[in-house]
C-alpha positions in Angstrom: 151.4 -205.6 7.4 150.6 -205.4 11.0 152.7 -206.7 14.3 150.8 -206.8 16.5 152.4 -207.4 20.7 151.2 -208.8 23.6 152.6 -208.7 26.7 150.9 -210.6 29.4 151.2 -210.1 33.1 150.6 -213.5 35.4 150.7 -213.9 39.0 151.0 -217.9 39.5 148.9 -219.4 42.4 151.2 -222.1 45.2 154.5 -222.0 43.4 157.8 -222.0 45.9 160.5 -222.2 43.4 161.7 -221.7 40.2 161.5 -225.1 39.5 157.6 -225.1 39.4 157.0 -222.0 37.6 159.1 -223.6 35.2 156.6 -226.1 35.1 153.6 -224.0 35.2 154.7 -221.1 32.0 156.4 -223.4 30.0 152.8 -226.0 29.2 151.5 -222.3 29.3 153.4 -221.4 26.2 153.5 -224.6 24.4 149.7 -224.8 24.4 149.6 -221.5 22.7 151.9 -222.0 19.9 150.1 -225.0 19.7 147.0 -223.8 19.3 148.2 -220.7 17.5 150.5 -221.6 15.3 151.0 -218.5 14.0 152.6 -217.1 17.0 155.6 -216.4 18.3 155.2 -216.5 22.6 158.5 -216.2 25.2 158.9 -215.7 28.9 160.1 -212.2 28.7 159.7 -211.1 32.2 160.3 -211.1 35.9 162.7 -214.4 35.1 164.7 -214.3 39.3 160.5 -214.1 40.7 158.7 -217.3 41.6 155.1 -216.6 41.8 155.2 -213.8 38.6 155.8 -214.1 34.9 155.5 -212.2 32.7 154.3 -213.8 29.1 155.0 -212.1 25.6 152.8 -212.6 22.3 153.8 -211.0 18.9 151.7 -212.1 15.4 152.3 -210.9 12.2 149.8 -210.4 9.9 147.9 -208.5 6.5 145.2 -207.0 8.6 144.7 -205.2 11.5 141.9 -207.2 12.8 143.3 -210.6 12.7 146.4 -209.3 14.5 143.9 -207.8 17.0 141.7 -210.7 17.1 144.3 -214.1 18.0 145.5 -211.4 20.4 142.2 -211.5 22.0 142.1 -214.6 22.1 145.5 -215.9 23.3 144.9 -213.3 26.4 141.4 -215.1 27.1 143.4 -218.5 26.7 145.5 -217.6 29.6 142.5 -215.5 31.6 140.8 -218.9 31.8 143.4 -220.8 33.0 142.3 -221.8 37.3 146.2 -221.8 38.3 147.1 -218.3 37.1 145.6 -215.1 38.1 146.4 -212.4 34.9 147.3 -208.9 36.5 146.8 -207.3 33.2 147.9 -207.6 30.0 149.4 -205.0 27.2 148.2 -204.7 23.9 150.0 -202.7 21.0 150.0 -202.9 17.4 152.8 -201.5 14.7 152.3 -201.2 10.7 154.7 -200.8 8.6 154.5 -196.9 8.2 155.5 -196.9 12.1 
């Protein structure tokens, strides 16, 4: 069993309040969940900042290759959204022996 984790550090565009931030982040999370129903995704950091967000994605799979493939696809989907800038993406892979 493998568990893959992806942490995305995001800079939001023209956002001036936490309410506007939610209007960008919630649809992003919903689209990730809709497109990849086997993942868990949530806003995990920078909760009090209105122009920054951290989104965490997790996936469990029988193979390391599948974990990497799903996380790479999630990263690409976020990176190509025009209203946000992906500052960094951190991938981690754990197996049952860790």
